[in-house]
C-alpha positions as CSV (number, residue, x, y, z in Angstrom):
1,M,90.4,101.0,216.3
2,D,93.7,101.3,214.7
3,F,95.9,104.4,214.8
4,R,98.9,102.7,213.6
5,G,101.0,103.9,216.5
6,R,99.7,107.7,215.8
7,G,100.0,109.1,219.1
8,I,98.3,112.7,219.8
9,G,98.5,114.2,223.4
10,V,95.8,115.7,225.7
11,G,96.6,119.1,227.3
12,A,96.4,122.3,227.9
13,V,99.0,124.9,225.9
14,L,100.0,128.0,228.1
15,L,101.3,130.4,225.7
16,G,102.6,133.9,224.5
17,A,101.1,136.6,225.9
18,A,99.2,138.2,222.6
19,M,95.6,137.4,222.8
20,I,92.8,138.2,219.5
21,A,89.1,138.1,219.9
22,G,87.3,135.1,218.4
23,C,87.3,131.6,218.1
24,A,90.0,130.8,215.4
25,V,93.7,130.7,214.8
26,A,94.4,133.1,212.3
27,P,96.1,136.5,211.4
28,P,94.8,139.6,213.3
29,A,94.0,141.6,210.6
30,D,91.2,138.7,209.3
31,L,89.7,139.3,212.9
32,R,87.1,142.0,214.3
33,A,88.1,143.0,217.6
34,D,84.5,143.0,219.2
35,A,83.8,139.7,217.5
36,P,82.1,137.2,220.0
37,D,82.8,133.9,218.5
38,S,85.5,134.0,216.3
39,P,87.6,130.6,215.8
40,V,90.9,131.8,214.5
41,V,94.1,131.4,216.5
42,S,96.3,134.4,215.8
43,A,99.6,134.2,214.1
44,A,101.2,137.1,215.9
45,A,102.5,135.1,218.8
46,A,105.0,132.6,219.7
47,P,104.7,130.0,222.0
48,T,106.5,130.7,225.5
49,A,105.5,127.4,227.3
50,A,103.9,124.5,226.5
51,L,102.7,122.0,229.7
52,A,101.3,119.5,227.3
53,A,101.6,118.6,223.8
54,V,101.1,116.4,220.6
55,T,103.4,114.0,220.7
56,T,106.3,113.2,217.9
57,A,104.9,111.3,215.1
58,T,106.2,107.9,214.4
59,A,104.7,106.8,211.6
60,S,105.0,107.7,207.9
61,A,103.9,105.0,205.7
62,A,101.7,105.9,203.2
63,P,97.6,105.1,203.9
64,P,97.1,101.0,202.8
65,Q,96.1,102.7,199.5
66,G,99.3,104.3,198.4
67,E,100.1,108.0,198.2
68,P,97.0,110.2,197.8
69,P,96.9,112.6,194.9
70,I,97.9,116.4,195.1
71,V,95.2,118.6,196.0
72,A,96.3,121.7,194.2
73,Q,96.3,125.2,196.6
74,P,93.3,127.2,195.8
75,A,93.0,130.7,195.4
76,A,92.2,132.6,198.6
77,H,88.5,132.4,199.6
78,Q,88.0,129.7,196.9
79,V,85.9,127.0,197.6
80,F,87.4,123.6,197.2
81,A,86.0,120.7,199.5
82,T,83.3,119.7,201.3
83,M,83.5,118.7,204.9
84,H,81.2,115.6,206.7
85,V,81.2,114.9,210.1
86,P,78.4,112.5,210.9
87,R,79.1,113.2,215.2
88,F,77.6,117.0,214.3
89,G,74.1,115.9,213.0
90,Q,72.8,113.3,210.7
91,G,73.6,114.7,207.0
92,W,75.9,117.5,208.5
93,M,78.3,119.0,205.6
94,R,80.0,122.3,205.1
95,S,81.9,123.9,202.4
96,I,85.6,124.6,203.1
97,G,86.6,128.1,201.5
98,E,90.8,128.8,201.4
99,G,91.7,131.4,204.0
100,V,90.2,132.4,207.5
101,S,89.2,135.6,206.9
102,E,85.8,135.9,208.8
103,S,84.2,138.3,206.1
104,R,85.1,136.0,203.0
105,V,85.1,132.9,204.6
106,L,83.8,132.1,207.9
107,N,80.8,134.2,208.3
108,R,79.3,133.2,204.8
109,E,76.4,131.1,205.1
110,D,77.9,129.6,202.0
111,I,81.0,128.7,203.1
112,N,81.2,128.7,206.9
113,V,84.5,126.7,207.2
114,G,88.0,127.9,206.4
115,H,91.8,126.5,205.6
116,Y,94.8,128.2,207.5
117,D,96.4,128.6,204.0
118,S,99.8,128.3,205.8
119,T,99.0,124.7,206.4
120,Q,98.8,121.3,204.4
121,M,96.4,120.5,202.0
122,P,94.2,117.5,202.5
123,G,95.9,114.0,202.1
124,Q,99.4,115.7,202.7
125,V,102.0,114.4,205.1
126,G,101.4,117.5,207.8
127,N,98.8,119.1,209.4
128,F,95.3,120.4,207.5
129,A,94.2,122.6,209.3
130,V,90.7,124.4,209.9
131,A,88.7,126.5,211.5
132,A,84.8,127.9,211.8
133,H,82.5,129.1,214.4
134,R,80.9,127.2,217.2
135,E,77.6,129.6,218.0
136,T,77.1,132.3,215.8
137,H,76.9,132.2,212.1
138,S,75.3,128.5,212.2
139,G,77.9,127.4,214.1
140,P,79.2,124.9,211.9
141,F,81.3,123.4,214.6
142,S,78.9,123.6,217.7
143,E,79.5,120.1,218.4
144,I,83.5,119.6,218.6
145,S,83.5,118.6,222.0
146,A,81.2,115.9,221.2
147,L,83.7,114.1,218.8
148,Q,84.6,110.7,220.1
149,I,87.6,108.3,219.5
150,G,87.5,107.1,215.9
151,D,84.5,109.2,214.8
152,P,85.1,109.6,210.8
153,I,86.0,113.1,209.7
154,V,85.6,112.9,205.8
155,I,86.9,115.8,203.4
156,E,85.8,115.6,200.0
157,T,87.6,117.2,197.0
158,P,87.5,117.0,193.2
159,E,90.2,114.5,193.5
160,A,89.4,112.4,196.0
161,F,88.0,110.8,199.7
162,F,90.2,111.5,202.5
163,V,88.6,109.5,205.8
164,Y,90.5,110.8,209.1
165,L,89.6,109.2,212.3
166,Y,89.1,111.6,215.2
167,R,91.9,111.3,218.2
168,N,92.1,113.6,220.6
169,T,91.1,117.2,222.0
170,E,93.0,120.1,223.4
171,Y,92.6,123.7,224.5
172,V,94.7,126.5,224.0
173,L,95.2,130.0,224.3
174,P,93.9,132.6,221.5
175,S,97.9,132.6,220.6
176,G,98.7,129.1,220.4
177,V,99.6,128.9,217.3
178,G,101.6,125.6,217.6
179,V,98.1,123.4,216.7
180,L,99.1,124.6,213.3
181,D,102.9,122.8,213.3
182,A,103.0,120.6,210.6
183,T,103.6,118.3,213.0
184,P,101.1,120.0,215.8
185,Q,103.2,121.5,218.7
186,F,106.6,120.6,217.6
187,G,107.7,123.4,215.4
188,S,110.8,122.0,214.4
189,E,109.8,118.2,213.7
190,S,109.1,117.3,210.4
191,P,106.3,115.8,209.8
192,G,105.4,112.4,209.4
193,D,101.4,111.7,209.9
194,R,98.9,113.3,208.2
195,I,96.7,115.2,210.6
196,I,93.6,117.2,210.8
197,T,93.2,119.9,213.1
198,L,89.8,121.7,213.7
199,T,89.9,124.8,216.0
200,S,86.8,126.7,217.6
201,C,85.9,128.8,220.5
202,N,85.9,127.7,224.1
203,P,83.8,128.0,225.9
204,R,80.7,128.8,223.5
205,M,80.1,132.6,223.0
206,S,83.8,133.1,224.7
207,T,86.9,133.9,223.3
208,A,89.2,132.6,226.3
209,E,90.5,129.6,224.6
210,R,90.5,127.5,221.6
211,I,89.1,124.1,221.6
212,I,91.5,121.9,219.0
213,A,90.3,118.4,217.8
214,Y,92.7,116.3,216.2
215,G,92.0,113.5,213.5
216,V,94.7,110.9,212.0
217,L,94.2,110.2,208.3
218,D,92.8,106.7,208.1
219,T,92.1,105.5,204.4
220,W,91.2,107.8,201.1
221,A,89.3,106.8,197.7
222,P,89.7,108.3,194.4
223,N,86.4,111.0,193.3
224,T,85.8,109.4,190.2
225,G,82.4,111.7,189.8
226,Q,80.3,109.2,190.1
227,G,79.5,110.0,193.9
228,M,81.1,108.8,197.2
229,P,82.4,105.4,197.3
230,Q,80.0,103.1,199.7
231,E,82.1,101.9,201.9
232,I,82.7,105.4,202.7
233,A,79.3,106.5,202.7
234,A,78.3,104.2,204.8
235,L,80.6,105.7,207.9
236,L,78.5,108.5,207.5
237,G,75.0,106.8,208.1
């Protein structure tokens, strides 16, 4: 599988002391202190040390199809995309809402997956980061640890279908907000790749860590309103 030289390292990151309950990386105001399964990483803490991190992206070219269309930033809590991950189960698909509020996005059975609104939109250079529960509220990311290199992660918007390929996983403490950087774990680095980041809790039903899965944009196709292109549908099985 060709990742065009885009390396994302595997590792554990030890970060600052501010800890939160849940399974995402997000503003503490959006989290319940007693939540057993929240997928958010806390935006309140800055990293103090990193034992291993995502490597600097070296490729910055557009995909072979050229520049993807711009996906406008949606209003808070608005559904703007659909996520397809065949590794998570036959026909697996979930709506993506704007923001990682538990009550308004992550805990809603009609949404389940939330976009960190401080990160880029699908197809953009930088980091499109999302969060979802691993066990509760239908556990959208229950199989996140089963992802294998090259697995497709397809984001469908009214503008286009974006095909990311899974690259690797790392584990961070709940304060590990570096995973939300435009170049993950390199806050001052200018982004060069088009990355997707999935965050959830680890271990299952625990708030001890966050499991982080990364992918890189491989291809995209315009959404003509005529359904999913055959070549992308074939990836979903």
